[in-house]
N, C-alpha and C positions, 0 to 999 in steps of 0.2 A: 869146366867144360859146359858147351852153348846146348841149350836145345833148341833140336830141329823145328822147323815151322810145318806141321803137316794140315794135309787135305785129306779129309776121312769122306771114302764114300760111302753114303748110306742110303740105299736104295730102300723104297716102300716095303720090300720083300724082306730085307735084314732084320735079322731079331738080337743082333748085338749091338747094334749104333749106339745106341745111346748109353749103355755102361760102358764101355769101350770109350768114347768120346769122352765121358765122367771121370773116368778114372786118367786120363793122358792131362787131362785137363787139372786134377788135383796133384799131379806129380809136377805142373811149372809149364805142359808143354801149351802152346798157342794153336789151338785145335779151330781148324775151318770145316764146314762141311759141303755136300753137295750131293743131291737124288737122284739129278737126271742125267744124260748126256751134256743138254745142251748147258745147263748150271754149270758143270763139272767143268768145261772147258772155259765158260766165262771166268769161275770163280780162280782157277790156274791162272789166267792171263792177269788178271786182277792183282791175286795177291803172292805171284808167284811163291807158292810153297817148296821148302827143302826136300820133302819126302813125300809119295802117296800111298797110302793105305787102300786097301784093294780088295775087298770080298771074292772069293775065288769064285762064290756061285756067277759071277755076272761074265764068266770065261765063257761059257756057253748061252751067251744073248748078242745076237749081230749087230745092234741097237748100241753095244757098248765097246764093239772088237775097233773100231778106226780110232775112240777114245782113248782107250788103252794103249795103242801103236806110240800116239802123240807124246801122251802123258811119260811112257816109260823112257822113251826116246831121248830125253830132257831130265829126267828126275828118277833118283832110286824109287824103287816100286815095291812093296813089301803086302806080299799076300796073304790074308787070313783064311783059311780053313774052314769048311761049312759046318764043322762042328766044333768052332774057336771057343775055347772057354772065358769068357769075360770076367770070371769072379777075384775076390780081392788076389792080389799078390801072394806068392807064399815062397819062402828058401828050398825051391826045388830046379837044384842048378841043373837036374838030368832033363828036365823039361825045356829049358832054353837052348831053341838052335839058332844057331847064329852062322855069318860067315864071314871069311877072312877081307872080303872085296868088301865095302860097305854097298848096298846098291843092290847087289850082287844074290838075291834069296830067292831062290830056285823052287824052294818047299815050302810053302804054304804053311804057315806059323800057327799053332794051335793054341799057345796060351799067351796068360797077359806078359807072363816074365820073358818070354821069349820075344814078345813085338817091344817092350820095355828095353831088352839089351840091344837089338836090333837100331833102334834109335837112338841109342845112346852111343855105339859104334860110330854110326852116319853125324850125330852132332861131334864126336872128337874128330874125326877127319876130314869132317868139311864135306862139302858137297858139288861143290864150284866145277859145273862141266863147260872146257873149252873146247871140245872136239867132238865130232862124233863119225861113224863111218857109213859109206856107202859102197852098194856091191856094184863091182865093176868087172866083168866078167865072170873067174871063180873066185876071184880075191875080193876082201873087204878092205875099203881104201880110208886111212884115216885124212879128218879135212878138219884143220884147224880152224876154229873159227877168224881167228886173226889173219888169217891169209885170203878169208873172201873179200873179193872187191866189190863184188854186185853181182843180186842174182834176178833173170830174166825169168816170165811166161812164156815157153813156146810150146803151145796147145796144152796138150794134157799132162807136161812135163815143165819141169823149171831148170833151168840152165843156171848152174852155179862156176862163176869165175874167177878163177883165182891169178895169180901172176902170170903162170904159163900155158896155165889148160884149162878143160871146160868139164863139169861132170852132170851128167843129167838124172835126175830124179823125178821119179814120178809123185809129185806131190803140189798141192798149192804154194803160193805165197802165206797165205793164211795160216796153212800146218806148217808151213819153214816157220813164221816167225814166232809162232809159238813155244817149236822146238828150240830156235837158237834162245829166245826168250834174253835177248842182249840189248840195253841201251843203245847202243852202236849201229843199230842195224834198222836204219828208218825207209817205212813205204814211201814214195815219190809220186808213184802214177799207181796203175791199175797194173800195171806188168813189172815194174820193177821196185827192187829193194834195194838200197845202198849201203855200204857200210863206213861211215861218218871218217871212220880212221882213213881210209883213203882218198877221201877227195880231195883232189889238187885247188879247184877253186869254183864257185857257183857265180855260173852267171845271170844276176836278176832278171836282165832287160830278154833274152834268150828264154829265160825259164828252164835252164840245163845245169848239171851238175858235170864236173870234168872231172871223172874217176876209170884209172887203168887205161887211159889212153885214148877213153871212147865219151862222146857227149850223151849222156844219159836224161831223155826230158823228165820234165815236172811238171806234173799237172795242178792245173788251178785247184782244184780237188783237195791237193795233196800240201801245196805248197805253206800253207801255214804250218803243217806238220812238222815239215824240213825245219823253218826258221825257228821252230821255237826249240829245237835240238842243236842248235846251231849257237854258240859262245861267239856273241857279238857285242867287239869293242868301239 
């Protein structure tokens, strides 16, 4: 069973951070940490963790709310209770709180037993997220990542273009790239992200990519970023 790659949020106010990190490291987990909202976002982008450990005490802080929304849309997120016990593991099965669905931890965990059990479930089931949901009217519509042709910024919204329809979400391209977290999505300009799987051709002279019947402009700033993600023979 593989060990999940962990990002542990450890703000200065947290009292159990070091104990938890050390215990998980001793058990063979690859643990990274971040202590500020900015550092958390950057670390998540660079390291692509499989699971986030989140102190429940941060839920009341406005500076962290947007970060949490971004992280939990992409990764399983495990909350630790304010009275979390970071003591050594004990053979106390009653203390272990688990969920049948990896990543769906609704109750903050209170013991190391519960935390390790949940991490083992996630490691056993894998964490590949190939879809997300967006609200359309009173329904949540599932969008498969492979179905996305390109994404375009339109004011405060981003338009997600599929083969036959378009969805509008209130999110920046930066946030969406973090949520998608896939090598198949490449930013080609300030306003466009394209899915490499759906590019028909690249017009080097006109600086455009043809995708979903549209010519999407490639800006000079992002041209190198596009080309380094294209296999050229």
